[in-house]
C-alpha atoms as one frame of an Amber mdcrd trajectory, in Angstrom:
protein
 106.662  89.368 151.264 102.902  88.993 152.241 100.782  86.149 151.140  97.252
  87.538 150.602  94.403  85.552 150.255  92.443  86.500 146.986  89.148  85.545
 148.720  89.689  88.033 151.676  87.968  91.296 151.010  90.551  92.979 153.406
  93.410  91.721 151.407  91.756  92.880 148.031  91.010  96.375 149.575  94.625
  96.679 150.667  95.850  95.713 147.096  93.333  98.237 145.608  94.753 101.218
 148.019  98.303 100.464 147.015  97.245 100.647 143.333  95.334 103.931 143.925
  98.739 105.375 145.182 101.034 104.143 142.437  98.765 104.416 139.512  99.659
 107.950 138.666 103.449 106.862 138.687 102.707 104.548 135.782 100.526 106.688
 133.601 103.326 107.682 131.380 104.569 104.245 130.635 103.534 103.353 127.217
 103.772  99.448 128.026 101.535  99.547 130.951  97.959  99.503 129.928  96.275
  99.208 133.361  96.990  98.019 137.033  94.486  95.720 138.763  94.396  93.060
 141.601  95.285  89.709 139.939  95.967  86.080 140.893  99.663  85.490 140.950
 101.129  83.267 138.184 104.487  81.517 138.249 105.189  80.425 134.576 102.123
  78.826 133.199 100.607  78.040 136.337  98.091  80.141 138.514  98.676  80.454
 142.414  95.108  80.535 143.430  96.056  81.329 147.102  98.340  84.378 146.318
  96.739  87.849 145.421  99.247  90.256 143.424  99.182  93.660 141.937  98.886
  92.909 138.274 100.594  95.103 135.720  99.048  94.750 132.366 101.434  95.317
 129.533 101.570  95.500 125.631 104.624  93.307 125.572 107.009  91.307 127.803
 110.546  91.916 126.923 114.041  91.382 128.818 115.709  94.160 130.657 117.830
  95.451 127.801 114.792  96.192 125.666 113.039  97.657 128.344 115.529 100.311
 128.362 115.723 100.313 124.376 111.884 101.008 124.262 111.896 103.464 127.169
 109.608 101.301 129.412 110.040 101.403 133.253 111.016  98.110 134.774 108.532
  96.616 137.160 109.549  95.495 140.586 108.898  92.395 142.193 107.093  93.574
 144.865 105.673  96.973 146.098 104.725  97.602 149.866 105.753  94.003 150.537
 103.004  92.739 147.946 104.233  90.602 144.946 103.684  92.037 141.534 102.588
  90.031 138.313 103.295  91.209 134.866 100.624  90.185 132.626 100.641  90.436
 128.687  97.463  92.081 127.615  97.606  91.680 123.826  98.094  88.410 122.559
  97.475  86.627 119.051  94.900  83.875 118.764  96.473  80.407 118.246  95.066
  77.685 115.958  95.578  75.720 112.838  96.251  77.034 109.397  93.473  76.685
 107.096  93.608  76.439 103.393  92.271  77.707 100.135  90.087  74.903  99.935
  88.193  75.650 103.216  86.812  78.896 104.757  89.726  80.975 103.069  88.709
  80.285  99.610  87.103  83.134  97.607  83.397  83.655  98.420  80.944  85.467
  96.512  78.319  86.142  98.074  79.974  86.561 101.603  78.583  84.429 104.175
  79.372  83.755 107.958  82.055  81.649 108.750  84.552  82.552 106.100  88.135
  84.102 106.968  88.697  87.785 106.643  91.405  90.135 107.659  92.641  93.626
 107.830  94.904  94.541 105.026  97.265  96.512 107.466  97.390  94.017 110.267
  98.815  90.716 108.804  96.200  88.744 110.778  92.838  87.189 109.996  89.730
  85.588 111.876  86.219  84.474 111.280  83.345  86.909 109.815  80.422  85.911
 112.148  77.532  86.912 109.846  76.144  89.612 107.407  73.593  91.990 108.674
  71.730  94.572 106.998  71.297  98.093 108.578  67.487  99.050 109.305  68.068
 102.612 108.489  69.131 102.051 104.772  69.673  98.314 104.186  73.544  98.575
 104.005  75.108  95.106 104.109  77.302  95.219 107.412  79.732  92.503 108.621
  79.707  91.055 112.325  83.104  89.883 113.655  85.113  89.969 116.933  87.031
  93.304 117.753  90.533  91.172 117.625  89.892  90.134 114.178  90.007  93.586
 112.424  91.033  96.086 115.317  92.812  94.211 118.122  92.762  97.279 120.369
  95.141  99.566 118.845  96.231  97.923 115.409  93.041  98.503 113.193  91.361
 101.762 112.263  88.183 103.058 110.853  88.648 103.015 106.989  91.193 100.114
 106.897  90.881  97.874 103.887  89.161  94.384 104.793  90.314  91.562 102.515
  88.442  88.345 101.611  90.038  85.789 101.007  92.140  86.518 104.213  95.219
  88.430 103.480  98.009  86.970 101.380  96.425  83.638 100.941  94.677  84.478
  97.663  98.102  84.779  95.843 100.476  83.074  98.272 102.941  80.569  97.479
 103.843  78.229 100.356 106.044  75.480 100.824 105.270  72.858 103.836 108.391
  70.833 103.601 110.935  73.628 104.228 113.545  72.602 106.643 115.331  75.750
 106.436 112.258  77.283 108.542 110.598  76.870 111.747 107.737  74.622 111.700
 108.694  73.816 108.027 106.618  76.570 106.510 107.946  78.959 104.092 105.500
  81.826 102.743 105.947  83.914  99.689 104.319  87.379 101.025 102.889  89.482
  98.323 103.029  93.111  98.928 101.048  96.224  97.751 103.250  96.261  94.465
 101.700  96.024  91.041 105.139  95.032  89.835 104.994  91.579  91.374 101.683
  90.353  89.943 103.440  87.060  88.533 106.236  86.825  91.089 104.629  84.201
  93.251 104.296  81.781  90.307 107.885  82.237  89.168 108.997  81.630  92.631
 107.297  78.406  92.983 108.118  77.178  89.559 111.672  78.275  89.483 113.031
  75.555  92.317 111.099  72.798  90.487 113.059  73.416  87.292 116.135  73.863
  88.830 116.126  70.570  90.735 114.460  68.355  88.111 115.480  69.735  84.442
 118.823  71.105  84.231 120.270  67.597  83.369 118.463  64.603  82.045 115.070
  64.475  83.790 114.105  61.925  86.168 111.572  60.279  83.648 114.306  59.616
  81.272 116.760  58.533  83.826 114.082  55.995  84.910 113.789  54.628  81.559
 117.274  54.245  80.928 117.786  52.356  84.395 114.767  50.023  83.722 115.045
  48.628  80.194 112.381  45.966  79.740 113.081  42.627  77.950 112.255  42.831
  74.129 109.196  40.679  74.708 107.558  42.895  77.350 105.309  45.793  76.810
 105.205  48.623  78.919 101.583  49.748  80.141 102.189  52.564  82.507 105.087
  54.983  83.638 105.001  57.118  86.879 107.409  59.507  88.440 107.046  60.524
  92.302 109.260  63.324  93.699 109.723  64.511  97.086 111.898  67.624  97.742
 113.318  69.131 100.922 114.377  72.849 101.147 117.491  72.974 103.613 118.028
  76.461 102.196 115.292  78.895 101.084 115.081  78.618  97.273 115.348  82.057
  96.324 115.384  82.633  92.558 118.694  83.997  91.508 120.583  82.497  94.243
 123.029  79.346  94.202 120.916  77.414  96.779 120.780  73.639  97.004 117.681
  71.275  97.257 117.463  67.634  98.559 115.294  65.809  96.172 114.281  62.240
  96.152 112.552  60.582  93.111 111.156  57.237  92.205 110.614  56.133  88.677
 108.150  53.060  88.356 107.563  51.206  84.993 104.606  48.563  84.901 104.773
  46.092  82.173 102.495  43.287  81.194 104.868  40.930  83.412 106.248  42.926
  86.160 107.006  46.250  88.017 110.371  47.887  87.714 111.528  50.796  89.711
 114.476  52.930  90.061 114.804  55.800  92.814 117.702  58.333  93.354 118.443
  60.751  96.664 120.554  63.606  95.601 121.474  67.265  96.379 120.784  69.413
  93.355 121.977  72.991  92.960 120.361  75.941  91.166 122.482  77.047  88.488
 120.316  79.949  87.284 121.920  83.009  88.978 124.275  85.762  87.821 127.248
  87.313  89.976 126.668  90.673  88.320 123.232  92.358  88.654 122.901  95.964
  88.565 120.193  98.349  87.411 121.464 102.178  87.274 119.622 105.179  85.906
 121.267 108.067  84.206 120.435 110.433  86.736 119.184 110.751  90.530 116.434
 113.341  90.042 114.136 114.046  87.195 111.292 116.533  86.302 107.807 115.483
  85.143 107.863 114.713  81.452 111.757 113.752  81.608 113.013 110.712  79.883
 114.527 108.213  82.280 117.304 105.936  80.727 118.091 102.379  82.422 121.110
 100.441  82.162 121.199  96.997  83.330 124.501  95.158  84.114 124.197  91.645
  83.727 126.937  88.728  84.092 126.534  84.947  82.677 125.292  82.001  84.516
 128.083  79.913  85.990 127.556  77.204  83.046 127.254  79.750  80.342 129.712
  81.626  78.283 127.615  84.553  77.262 125.186  86.991  78.788 123.579  88.350
  75.636 120.646  85.964  75.464 118.487  86.997  78.305 114.945  88.448  78.303
 115.541  91.619  80.349 112.903  93.863  81.910 112.995  97.000  84.222 110.148
  98.376  86.171 109.637 101.836  88.095 107.021 101.919  90.863 105.546 105.244
  92.346 105.732 106.193  95.933 101.987 105.493  96.437 102.219 102.196  94.356
  99.381 103.449  92.286 101.535 103.996  89.044 103.973 101.492  87.716 106.076
 101.141  84.427 107.343  97.888  82.882 109.823  98.119  80.012 111.738  95.811
  78.014 115.652  96.301  77.879 117.719  95.540  74.761 121.471  94.447  74.335
 123.408  97.377  74.068 127.222  98.291  72.896 128.865 101.207  74.405 129.781
 103.030  71.481 129.269 106.679  72.477 130.172 106.146  76.277 128.054 105.361
  79.154 126.832 108.616  80.620 125.532 108.269  84.272 125.192 111.399  86.188
 123.993 109.631  89.291 126.107 110.445  92.592 123.923 107.695  94.305 124.975
 104.949  92.072 127.693 104.966  89.611 130.053 103.038  87.172 133.683 103.197
  88.404 136.022 102.877  85.392 133.845 100.245  84.004 134.948  97.765  86.631
 132.776  98.350  89.516 129.487  99.781  90.749 129.330 102.135  93.716 125.952
 102.694  95.557 125.485 105.142  98.327 122.427 105.135 100.406 121.456 107.951
 102.755 118.060 108.406 104.550 116.837 112.114 103.173 113.466 110.146 102.027
 112.713 108.599 105.462 110.435 110.147 107.681 111.787 111.616 111.167 110.532
 109.764 114.068 109.888 106.654 112.072 110.870 103.885 114.115 111.125  99.990
 113.646 112.265  96.726 115.274 111.539  94.060 112.673 113.832  93.948 109.453
 112.980  96.549 106.882 114.129  96.983 103.183 115.909 100.290 102.395 117.120
 100.545  99.011 117.522  96.907  98.398 119.418  96.279 101.606 117.773  94.878
 104.566 118.201  96.724 107.730 117.522  94.621 110.938 117.854  95.856 114.608
 117.114  92.335 115.834 114.037  93.122 117.761 115.739  96.497 119.187 114.557
  99.886 118.179 116.133 101.868 115.301 114.608 105.311 114.588 115.205 108.038
 111.834 116.022 111.233 112.898 116.274 114.818 111.476 119.173 116.559 113.404
 119.970 120.285 113.038 119.114 121.882 109.635 122.677 121.816 108.416 123.052
 118.123 109.168 121.934 114.999 107.163 119.052 112.755 108.315 120.434 109.756
 110.083 119.304 106.294 111.426 119.757 105.939 115.172 120.500 102.248 115.773
 120.438 100.202 119.081 123.872  99.740 120.802 123.110  96.120 120.755 123.562
  96.109 116.895 122.139  96.972 113.603 122.706  94.275 110.866 122.518  95.241
 107.273 122.343  92.506 104.726 123.057  93.006 100.861 121.056  91.728  98.283
 124.352  90.210  96.495 127.903  89.937  97.922 129.998  93.181  97.699 133.703
  93.753  97.954 133.847  97.062  99.701 131.784  99.069 102.188 131.709 102.404
 103.916 129.609 103.674 106.746 129.663 107.335 107.916 128.596 107.526 111.542
 127.862 109.973 114.300 128.965 108.971 117.904 129.931 109.778 121.378 131.617
 106.372 121.935 133.274 104.331 119.579 131.480 102.542 116.857 132.414  99.230
 115.470 131.634  97.793 112.025 132.101  94.029 111.425 131.996  92.723 107.977
 130.820  88.920 107.353 130.684  86.503 104.545 127.979  84.350 105.642 129.115
  83.282 109.415 132.734  84.176 108.824 134.043  87.472 109.956 136.184  88.964
 107.111 137.072  92.436 108.649 136.197  94.871 111.656 136.778  98.607 111.773
 136.417 101.003 114.650 136.166 104.696 114.976 138.970 106.706 116.323 139.172
 110.660 116.938 136.298 112.676 116.924 132.634 112.365 115.402 131.650 112.129
 112.721 133.729 109.549 110.914 134.052 106.984 108.378 134.320 103.139 108.733
 135.717 101.370 105.636 136.226  97.545 105.019 137.313  95.574 101.824 137.250
  91.801 101.302 136.662  89.447  98.535 133.027  88.722  99.561 130.995  90.762
 102.186 127.294  89.397 102.599 126.430  91.656 105.518 127.938  94.065 108.064
 126.948  94.748 111.851 127.266  98.147 113.472 127.797  98.177 117.349 128.485
 100.777 120.037 128.500 101.566 123.635 126.871 104.868 122.703 123.318 105.315
 123.993 122.428 106.620 120.403 124.929 106.328 117.548 123.770 107.224 114.157
 124.264 105.954 110.800 124.415 108.851 108.064 125.174 106.997 105.023 126.311
 103.606 103.738 128.050 103.207 100.609 128.978  99.789  98.696 131.237  98.878
  95.846 130.533  95.729  93.881 133.479  94.537  91.751 132.410  93.649  88.202
 133.987  90.842  85.939 132.646  89.953  82.498 129.145  91.470  81.817 126.753
  92.625  79.207 124.931  95.881  79.007 120.912  96.085  78.383 119.623  99.593
  77.930 115.960 100.918  77.688 114.230 104.316  78.673 110.723 105.508  79.507
 109.292 109.134  79.542 107.601 110.430  82.503 104.157 111.807  82.326 103.369
 115.551  82.502 101.280 114.989  85.764 103.749 112.340  87.108 103.853 111.365
  90.852 106.223 113.543  92.936 108.557 111.649  95.171 110.985 108.680  95.381
 110.450 105.987  92.886 111.529 102.263  93.252 113.187 100.461  90.389 113.500
  96.809  89.733 115.427  94.323  87.344 114.184  91.086  86.044 116.038  88.865
  83.637 115.002  85.448  82.589 116.577  82.683  80.465 115.737  82.146  76.858
 115.465  78.909  75.056 118.010  79.652  72.265 118.533  75.734  71.400 119.067
  75.494  67.568 116.598  73.650  65.466 117.588  69.971  65.100 119.520  69.583
  68.252 119.426  66.191  69.753 116.030  66.262  71.888 117.809  65.023  75.157
 120.112  67.841  74.918 117.503  70.227  73.967 115.317  69.339  77.006 117.997
  70.527  79.476 117.455  74.273  78.320 114.505  75.856  79.529 113.302  79.284
  78.730 111.851  81.460  81.280 113.688  80.747  84.352 114.671  83.752  86.484
 118.413  84.521  86.882 118.191  87.846  88.745 117.896  87.804  92.826 114.885
  89.925  93.259 113.761  88.023  96.731 115.183  88.433 100.011 114.638  86.361
 103.295 112.346  88.309 105.480 113.006  86.526 108.616 110.502  84.685 110.720
 107.010  86.198 111.463 104.704  85.771 114.529 102.046  88.099 112.866 100.507
  85.541 110.762  97.887  84.478 113.147  98.071  80.646 113.057 101.653  79.896
 113.456 105.256  80.920 112.954 106.766  80.889 109.406 109.556  82.360 107.260
 108.586  85.047 105.014 109.997  85.948 101.547 109.822  89.357 100.092 110.698
  91.029  96.879 113.017  94.050  96.916 113.709  96.975  94.506 117.396  97.326
  92.926 117.390 101.140  93.024 115.480 104.458  93.090 115.072 107.705  91.517
 113.328 110.941  92.480 110.731 112.778  90.483 110.958 116.334  91.815 109.515
 119.833  91.126 111.695 121.910  88.866 112.653 124.237  91.713 114.309 121.079
  93.617 116.255 119.575  90.535 119.963 119.744  91.015 122.213 120.243  88.135
């Protein structure tokens, strides 16, 4: 391999000549942005005495992902001259700022504050406000990477201030469950969740401090002063650690340390405790069904919520229950209150995508009819309340021949599908050229494996007492998942019912549905205050949030993200497309 001196004009001319010959061969590679002479870099260190052929790429990935993305592998050398792969698009690095500094709400806008493109999940600095000479329009001046970043931003994108998500985020900075101890609730373009962030924060505090006798009273009982002493001041300090993400409606555990201090006119008394506290506010049964799959404008949509009781409660009839429906564009939303309902005339559900089976199980089937052909993703994506994760490989929706159903082409390396709550049965319909394996897990434990046999298409079917997620794998270059069905076994549950009437000009398309249930304070009047204080109304018992994985899209650091997911969906269609 030649070692060319970067300061030698002859060496540079030799490299430029090679680049001129090979450039057309790389023109069709989407990953290669340009090829230029460059100083060779090994790891983080530049080699100032070595000239190389520099391939400037969008992303650096391993060999398996090169094939997955359709990129060409770059050789170590060309015509005996070394090459160097240089990542051209990188995110800026720095320190997270807060609402109290440049990311607070500013009115009027001023230079130095944080702004961001709503479609990019990054932010940067607004340099200054200018005024156009032609018509005195106010204009903002910032760097290109803040709002465009080469290819990510476009004319017409919404620019936000305060920077994206911070104006309504809830963040926890002592979350041991996450890299850098940072957990962020990430709001989305969704009017259903306007108060969800506050619920997310308050629920964990109530769960660890108030389900039993609270630290203040425990400290008082442990530091009884002498009869002659007079208490002057009492304080309680609390430190919580989050070994698990405290998703409301899940049985997470938190580590809590608290210290009670009583100051009297003679001394200071202290009492401290370190303990692990579980969240007891969750239900095993949580299903939201609609009476049909497809509706016309002006139709009535009937909702049925199936809810179990909390582990420490005997009844499920005393929740405050609401349902919500969100239009495809997120411009229209309905929120309705559901009321306890006794089955007296039969529960009619004419909905093949989710149905009640003999009153003992809920069966849900998810296909991809509403997905756009050619839409690809590499990061986790929520579909019908489930999380589809190709683990940084590429999964794409395709529309096969007219007689065939749309499908999800998943990477042979694997597609993980996580369920919002544990299920007991799963069925996957796949199209393949080489065998496909479906493995079921309960947490980290493998609870079942099924492999296709015979001809394509085929069904993979598994049952287990608890299945939290499944993984599909294959040696096929482009295996297809056509449909996935789940069965959730029901124990004791209560039914809540409500309805809404669609408007005559209702938005056409696939609507998302959400179920929320909260505790009610039903303590009878006259109950001992110590007992009454352990019952709190307004705590969420439904699991509406999911772990959205880690993110490096937030400009200043890596963090865990939490998103809200729907519980179901229905379609509003024109009369000609209504079935049945």
